[in-house]
C-alpha positions, 0 to 999 in steps of 0.5 A: 607644367603644361609640358608634363600634362601633354606628355601624360595625356593619352593620344587622342588617336592612340591604340585604345581609341582605334580598338574602340573604333574597330569594335564600333565598326565590327558591331555595326557591320554584324548588326546590319547583316543580322537585322537584314537576315533575321529582321528586328525582332529575331535579331539578338544582341547576343547573336550580334556580338557573336558575329562581331567577335565581341562580348555582348556587354560591349554592344550594350556599352556603346549602344545602350540596347537593341533600339539604340544599335538599330538607330546607329546601324541603319542611319541612312543616306539615300545619296539622292543625286542632284536632279537639277540638271535633269528635265522634269519630264525625266525626274521619274526615270532618274529616281527609279534608276537611283534607287535600283542602284543603291538598293543593289549596292547597300544591304542596309536599305533591306534591312530597314525594309524587312524591319520597317514592316514588322516593327514600329521603330523600323517604320518610323526610321523608314518614313523619316528617311523618305520624308527627309530625302524623297519629298524634296524631289517631289517638291521640285517638280510637282505642279501643285505644292499642296500635293507634294506629300501625296505625290512623294508618298505614291513614289515611295509606294512604288519603289518601297513595293519594288524593293519589297518583292524583288529584295525581300520577298524575292518574287520570281517575276519581279526578281527576273527583271532586268534594269532596263525592263524595270526602268520601262515599267516604273519609270513612267509610273513614277514620272505620272505621280510627280508631274502628271495633272491631278486626276 
């Protein structure tokens, strides 16, 4: 009896499952691109489905609505490096360098930033990303535990301000800076936010 059931059961990794995974991946890729280009409000399920070469009903089937799709598409890991071996006086530079690298490589951050400035759901997602992944960095080097949130927030202000002007608004003087110039300008500022005595 058991053998019969096994023979009749559809294999877990069969063609239908692979098609489903491929469809989800195509939708998420199209959604990230569309959210980054159009922002949350202007991006539509229909346009995302067209970009993914999938019927709009399939998008709704997998993700429910645009909020669900956005949440799935922009679940971000900032891949924060292990800074335990970095001297406390150099953490600011390491943090700026890390963010420059992932912003250059990952359009999802730009998508979240575009949406975050215009949409409550996007703002909430952005806050969560920084709360969960940047605050621990400040926690490790901050001289006053009561100031961790404030110092992490100031770091985020610098990093997000850079991203907004360089990758979203493309402000020419900021977009023209090379990596070494940005590190030289922002590294000391972020470092001061993390470790300098309270003003």
